[in-house]
VOPAGU-2260 file (C-alpha; in pm, 1 decimal, decimal comma):
REM VOPAGU-2260
SITE   aa  ch    i         X         Y         Z
SITE  MET   A    0      -4,4       4,8     -16,7
SITE  ALA   A    1     141,9     338,1    -102,5
SITE  ILE   A    2      84,4     608,7     141,3
SITE  ILE   A    3      80,2     963,7      -9,3
SITE  GLN   A    4     160,7    1202,3     276,0
SITE  PRO   A    5     266,6    1562,0     282,9
SITE  ALA   A    6     621,5    1660,7     399,3
SITE  PRO   A    7     637,8    1807,5     750,7
SITE  ALA   A    8     745,3    2143,2     609,4
SITE  ALA   A    9     466,0    2182,3     355,3
SITE  PRO   A   10     293,3    2497,1     399,2
SITE  PRO   A   11    -101,5    2506,6     462,1
SITE  ARG   A   12    -296,9    2461,6     139,3
SITE  ALA   A   13      20,3    2405,6     -62,6
SITE  SER   A   14       2,9    2259,3    -417,7
SITE  ALA   A   15    -129,3    1892,7    -399,8
SITE  SER   A   16     130,9    1765,3    -635,7
SITE  ASN   A   17     400,3    1958,9    -430,6
SITE  ARG   A   18     278,4    1746,5    -139,7
SITE  ILE   A   19     259,9    1424,6    -323,7
SITE  ALA   A   20     604,4    1455,4    -482,4
SITE  THR   A   21     757,2    1536,1    -136,4
SITE  GLY   A   22     580,6    1241,4      43,7
SITE  ARG   A   23     722,4     926,8     186,6
SITE  ILE   A   24     764,8     766,8    -136,0
SITE  ALA   A   25     955,7    1026,1    -331,2
SITE  SER   A   26    1243,1    1280,4    -323,7
SITE  PRO   A   27    1237,8    1517,3     -42,1
SITE  ARG   A   28    1305,3    1803,9    -273,1
SITE  ARG   A   29     987,9    2032,7    -291,0
SITE  ILE   A   30     802,0    2054,5    -617,3
SITE  ILE   A   31     618,3    2388,8    -674,9
SITE  ILE   A   32     343,9    2361,6    -918,2
SITE  HIS   A   33     130,3    2677,5    -872,7
SITE  GLY   A   34     194,2    2948,7    -635,7
SITE  ASP   A   35    -167,9    3080,7    -584,8
SITE  PRO   A   36    -351,9    2838,4    -333,7
SITE  LYS   A   37    -691,9    3027,3    -408,6
SITE  ILE   A   38    -952,5    2803,5    -518,7
SITE  GLY   A   39   -1220,4    2912,8    -778,3
SITE  LYS   A   40   -1382,9    2735,8   -1074,8
SITE  SER   A   41   -1183,2    2948,6   -1326,1
SITE  SER   A   42    -846,6    2863,6   -1166,5
SITE  LEU   A   43    -923,8    2486,3   -1141,8
SITE  ALA   A   44   -1040,3    2489,4   -1509,3
SITE  ALA   A   45    -709,7    2650,5   -1615,0
SITE  LEU   A   46    -542,1    2332,9   -1478,6
SITE  ALA   A   47    -757,0    2109,7   -1681,2
SITE  PRO   A   48    -648,9    2134,9   -2051,0
SITE  ARG   A   49    -284,2    2066,4   -1982,5
SITE  PRO   A   50     -70,4    2255,2   -1713,0
SITE  LEU   A   51     261,1    2388,7   -1811,1
SITE  PHE   A   52     419,1    2230,2   -1519,7
SITE  LEU   A   53     425,8    1894,7   -1692,3
SITE  ASP   A   54     682,0    2013,0   -1933,5
SITE  CYS   A   55     939,1    2088,2   -1661,0
SITE  GLU   A   56    1179,2    1874,6   -1459,4
SITE  ARG   A   57     988,9    1911,0   -1140,1
SITE  GLY   A   58     670,1    1800,5   -1326,5
SITE  SER   A   59     850,1    1488,2   -1459,7
SITE  ALA   A   60     923,7    1380,2   -1081,3
SITE  ALA   A   61     557,8    1438,6   -1006,6
SITE  LEU   A   62     472,5    1212,2   -1298,6
SITE  ASP   A   63     700,2     937,4   -1158,0
SITE  VAL   A   64     512,0     943,6    -853,0
SITE  ALA   A   65     184,3     939,5   -1016,6
SITE  ARG   A   66     284,0     615,3   -1209,7
SITE  LEU   A   67     331,1     453,3    -879,3
SITE  SER   A   68     -10,9     578,3    -762,1
SITE  VAL   A   69    -160,4     405,5   -1083,0
SITE  TYR   A   70       2,4      69,1   -1015,8
SITE  ASP   A   71    -100,5      93,5    -663,8
SITE  CYS   A   72    -455,7     156,3    -726,0
SITE  LEU   A   73    -478,2    -110,8    -997,8
SITE  ALA   A   74    -316,9    -359,4    -743,2
SITE  VAL   A   75    -572,5    -296,6    -470,6
SITE  ALA   A   76    -866,0    -290,4    -718,5
SITE  ILE   A   77    -765,8    -646,9    -830,4
SITE  ALA   A   78    -743,6    -760,2    -461,1
SITE  GLY   A   79   -1074,0    -601,7    -382,8
SITE  ALA   A   80   -1268,6    -745,0    -679,7
SITE  GLY   A   81   -1389,9   -1049,1    -490,8
SITE  GLU   A   82   -1526,5    -831,0    -191,6
SITE  PRO   A   83   -1900,2    -846,2    -144,7
SITE  VAL   A   84   -1954,6    -469,3    -242,7
SITE  SER   A   85   -1756,2    -518,9    -551,0
SITE  VAL   A   86   -1955,5    -835,7    -653,5
SITE  ALA   A   87   -2273,3    -655,2    -593,9
SITE  VAL   A   88   -2185,7    -348,8    -819,3
SITE  ARG   A   89   -2046,7    -588,5   -1085,7
SITE  GLU   A   90   -2365,0    -766,4   -1089,7
SITE  LEU   A   91   -2554,4    -439,9   -1118,1
SITE  VAL   A   92   -2339,3    -294,5   -1403,5
SITE  SER   A   93   -2352,9    -634,6   -1595,8
SITE  GLY   A   94   -2731,5    -673,5   -1568,4
SITE  GLU   A   95   -2786,8    -313,0   -1691,2
SITE  GLY   A   96   -2563,5    -368,3   -2013,8
SITE  GLY   A   97   -2504,5     -61,2   -2255,1
SITE  THR   A   98   -2247,2      42,7   -2510,1
SITE  ALA   A   99   -1909,1    -115,2   -2502,9
SITE  GLN   A  100   -1686,8     177,4   -2415,4
SITE  ALA   A  101   -1439,8      84,3   -2128,1
SITE  SER   A  102   -1305,2    -223,6   -1953,1
SITE  ALA   A  103   -1382,1    -301,9   -1586,7
SITE  ILE   A  104   -1212,3    -534,5   -1342,2
SITE  GLY   A  105   -1379,9    -885,8   -1313,1
SITE  LEU   A  106   -1575,4    -858,8   -1641,6
SITE  PRO   A  107   -1476,9   -1006,8   -1984,0
SITE  ALA   A  108   -1629,5    -743,9   -2196,2
SITE  ARG   A  109   -1643,2    -385,7   -2208,7
SITE  ILE   A  110   -1927,3    -183,8   -2066,2
SITE  PRO   A  111   -2032,9     194,4   -2045,4
SITE  ALA   A  112   -1763,6     413,8   -1942,3
SITE  ARG   A  113   -1972,2     534,6   -1641,5
SITE  ALA   A  114   -2035,0     190,0   -1532,7
SITE  ALA   A  115   -1677,4      80,4   -1570,8
SITE  ALA   A  116   -1553,8     391,1   -1351,1
SITE  MET   A  117   -1837,8     301,3   -1100,8
SITE  LEU   A  118   -1708,9     -49,9   -1067,7
SITE  ASN   A  119   -1336,7       4,4   -1059,0
SITE  GLY   A  120   -1373,1     283,6    -801,5
SITE  THR   A  121   -1565,9      46,6    -580,7
SITE  ALA   A  122   -1326,2    -243,3    -614,0
SITE  ALA   A  123   -1027,8     -16,2    -559,2
SITE  HIS   A  124   -1155,2     100,5    -225,2
SITE  ALA   A  125   -1305,6    -218,9    -119,0
SITE  LEU   A  126   -1015,2    -328,1     103,7
SITE  ASP   A  127    -934,9      35,2     212,0
SITE  TYR   A  128    -569,6      -8,1     110,0
SITE  ASP   A  129    -556,6     254,7    -165,2
SITE  ASP   A  130    -327,5     556,0    -122,0
SITE  THR   A  131    -409,2     832,6     136,6
SITE  HIS   A  132    -344,6    1187,5     146,3
SITE  PHE   A  133    -370,4    1333,8     506,5
SITE  ASP   A  134    -390,3    1701,8     434,8
SITE  PHE   A  135    -731,1    1678,6     271,2
SITE  VAL   A  136    -823,7    1349,9     460,1
SITE  GLY   A  137    -902,0    1119,5     170,9
SITE  HIS   A  138    -794,1     899,6     -94,7
SITE  PRO   A  139    -709,1    1094,4    -409,9
SITE  THR   A  140    -622,7     816,7    -648,2
SITE  VAL   A  141    -929,1     616,2    -629,7
SITE  ALA   A  142   -1153,1     929,5    -691,7
SITE  VAL   A  143    -972,9    1022,9   -1006,9
SITE  LEU   A  144    -809,9     721,2   -1173,9
SITE  PRO   A  145   -1135,4     512,5   -1257,8
SITE  ALA   A  146   -1275,7     817,5   -1434,6
SITE  ALA   A  147    -966,4     876,9   -1625,0
SITE  LEU   A  148    -908,5     528,5   -1718,2
SITE  ALA   A  149   -1270,2     502,2   -1846,9
SITE  VAL   A  150   -1255,2     820,1   -2049,3
SITE  ALA   A  151    -920,5     737,2   -2189,1
SITE  GLU   A  152   -1032,4     416,3   -2318,2
SITE  GLN   A  153   -1332,5     564,0   -2458,5
SITE  GLN   A  154   -1149,3     825,5   -2638,9
SITE  GLN   A  155    -859,7     603,8   -2723,7
SITE  ALA   A  156    -609,1     823,4   -2551,4
SITE  SER   A  157    -238,6     739,5   -2520,1
SITE  GLY   A  158     -88,5     626,2   -2204,8
SITE  LYS   A  159     103,7     965,7   -2177,7
SITE  ASP   A  160    -229,3    1166,2   -2193,6
SITE  LEU   A  161    -390,1     930,4   -1938,8
SITE  LEU   A  162    -101,9     983,6   -1681,2
SITE  GLU   A  163    -100,1    1365,8   -1728,0
SITE  ALA   A  164    -471,2    1396,2   -1688,2
SITE  PHE   A  165    -468,0    1163,9   -1393,4
SITE  LEU   A  166    -187,0    1382,5   -1224,0
SITE  THR   A  167    -409,5    1703,5   -1295,5
SITE  GLY   A  168    -709,8    1540,7   -1151,5
SITE  VAL   A  169    -514,1    1451,6    -829,9
SITE  GLU   A  170    -389,6    1818,2    -812,7
SITE  VAL   A  171    -743,6    1945,8    -817,2
SITE  THR   A  172    -870,4    1682,5    -569,3
SITE  CYS   A  173    -616,5    1786,5    -317,2
SITE  ARG   A  174    -644,9    2153,5    -367,2
SITE  VAL   A  175   -1025,1    2141,0    -305,7
SITE  GLY   A  176    -983,4    1880,8     -29,5
SITE  GLY   A  177    -721,4    2098,5     143,6
SITE  TRP   A  178    -933,3    2395,3     108,7
SITE  LEU   A  179   -1238,9    2225,0     265,3
SITE  GLY   A  180   -1006,9    2108,4     552,2
SITE  ARG   A  181   -1067,8    1860,1     832,8
SITE  PRO   A  182   -1381,4    2050,1     951,8
SITE  HIS   A  183   -1567,8    1916,0     633,1
SITE  TYR   A  184   -1472,8    1564,2     722,8
SITE  ASN   A  185   -1556,9    1617,5    1100,0
SITE  ALA   A  186   -1902,3    1744,0     991,3
SITE  GLY   A  187   -1963,6    1389,0     837,6
SITE  PHE   A  188   -1881,2    1426,1     476,4
SITE  HIS   A  189   -1662,7    1166,4     298,3
SITE  GLN   A  190   -1400,2    1386,7     164,0
SITE  THR   A  191   -1287,6    1141,9     -98,9
SITE  ALA   A  192   -1626,2    1170,6    -266,2
SITE  THR   A  193   -1688,3    1543,9    -225,7
SITE  SER   A  194   -1352,0    1690,5    -334,0
SITE  GLY   A  195   -1285,8    1397,5    -551,1
SITE  ALA   A  196   -1562,7    1479,0    -782,3
SITE  PHE   A  197   -1373,4    1790,4    -909,1
SITE  GLY   A  198   -1060,5    1598,3    -961,0
SITE  ALA   A  199   -1244,0    1333,5   -1157,5
SITE  ALA   A  200   -1393,5    1607,8   -1387,0
SITE  ALA   A  201   -1053,7    1780,8   -1417,7
SITE  ALA   A  202    -895,7    1456,6   -1525,2
SITE  ALA   A  203   -1166,2    1380,4   -1785,3
SITE  SER   A  204   -1143,6    1732,0   -1936,2
SITE  PRO   A  205    -809,2    1714,0   -2106,2
SITE  LEU   A  206    -886,3    1351,0   -2219,8
SITE  ARG   A  207   -1197,4    1486,9   -2397,0
SITE  GLU   A  208    -992,7    1783,1   -2528,5
SITE  LEU   A  209   -1187,8    2050,4   -2360,6
SITE  HIS   A  210   -1063,9    2415,4   -2360,5
SITE  ALA   A  211   -1079,8    2608,4   -2032,1
SITE  GLU   A  212   -1431,6    2745,0   -2060,3
SITE  ARG   A  213   -1581,3    2385,8   -2135,2
SITE  ALA   A  214   -1369,2    2254,2   -1856,5
SITE  ALA   A  215   -1511,0    2497,0   -1625,6
SITE  HIS   A  216   -1869,3    2382,6   -1723,8
SITE  ALA   A  217   -1761,9    2021,4   -1648,3
SITE  LEU   A  218   -1648,0    2133,4   -1300,8
SITE  GLY   A  219   -1968,5    2297,9   -1257,2
SITE  LEU   A  220   -2159,8    1983,9   -1331,6
SITE  ALA   A  221   -1923,9    1796,5   -1112,5
SITE  ALA   A  222   -2019,6    2043,8    -831,5
SITE  THR   A  223   -2370,8    1996,6    -861,4
SITE  ARG   A  224   -2334,5    1601,8    -806,7
SITE  ALA   A  225   -2055,3    1630,1    -545,9
SITE  SER   A  226   -2171,9    1435,5    -247,8
SITE  GLY   A  227   -2063,0    1188,4      21,4
SITE  LEU   A  228   -2158,2    1118,1     375,0
SITE  ILE   A  229   -2005,9     894,4     633,6
SITE  GLY   A  230   -2361,9     756,3     714,0
SITE  LEU   A  231   -2245,9     425,4     877,4
SITE  PRO   A  232   -1956,2     330,5    1100,1
SITE  LEU   A  233   -1622,2     327,4     912,6
SITE  SER   A  234   -1585,0     -40,7     987,3
SITE  SER   A  235   -1864,4     -98,9     724,9
SITE  PRO   A  236   -1708,6    -156,3     398,6
SITE  VAL   A  237   -2018,0     -59,0     211,1
SITE  VAL   A  238   -2050,4     316,1     245,7
SITE  PRO   A  239   -1684,8     410,9     205,1
SITE  SER   A  240   -1631,8     187,5     -97,6
SITE  PHE   A  241   -1960,7     267,3    -261,3
SITE  SER   A  242   -1926,5     632,6    -213,0
SITE  CYS   A  243   -1578,3     633,9    -365,7
SITE  ASP   A  244   -1734,9     533,1    -705,7
SITE  GLY   A  245   -1932,6     857,3    -702,7
SITE  PRO   A  246   -1664,3    1105,0    -844,7
SITE  PRO   A  247   -1567,6     845,2   -1136,9
SITE  GLN   A  248   -1909,4     758,0   -1238,0
SITE  ASN   A  249   -2044,6    1122,8   -1211,6
SITE  SER   A  250   -1767,2    1273,5   -1412,8
SITE  ALA   A  251   -1708,6    1009,7   -1676,3
SITE  PRO   A  252   -2006,3    1099,3   -1876,6
SITE  ALA   A  253   -2023,7    1471,4   -1794,2
SITE  ASN   A  254   -2150,5    1687,3   -2087,5
SITE  PRO   A  255   -1983,5    2015,1   -2059,8
SITE  ASP   A  256   -2210,4    2167,2   -2338,1
SITE  LEU   A  257   -2500,3    2175,7   -2083,2
């Protein structure tokens, strides 16, 4: 299990990729992505098409950590595919059918992108071994990667584009989650699901080749569907796992033209 954790010296509300890249599994050198920590739909949308930081050396280091996060998430998703909550969701999406767009763990044939994101997100969190970011109190990869994978496969995107979109989505997820802070979690909200909705939409936007204005529309649509409550004891695997599939399935099919 990879633990994504901010470095002790990281300032409040610092860049998410800054904190990821200075965590336990990466170099201690700080990676600055964006200097302005303010949160707004326009500033988040500006990240979505393709941030310039990806072309610099420090962005390359962040991408290396992103690769580890992808491997980690896929591994725990495979391990969690046989859990009861994963089996239940797999049966649900199999029974619904639909257009073959994306692959899902445990199914031999492709299913609609939204359904694939839903199932993969559930399986990835079923064992609660997926990576953790302690500043925003949540699991960034499980909220973003299933949506990115589904849309990338649907759009026939390259692996490079997928990885860059995933990192952008994690950046947005952690920024929003850090801005909401621990009080949001303490009030009963499942932060992986609420802030994760924005990251999933941000990851899907470049894969759909959306410009900043349309990416802002996608983020607005994600905001209307962002939800997640810790309604049962955390010892129950159903609520956390099922709420983790919310961001991916809500963002994968988002229509930014609405």
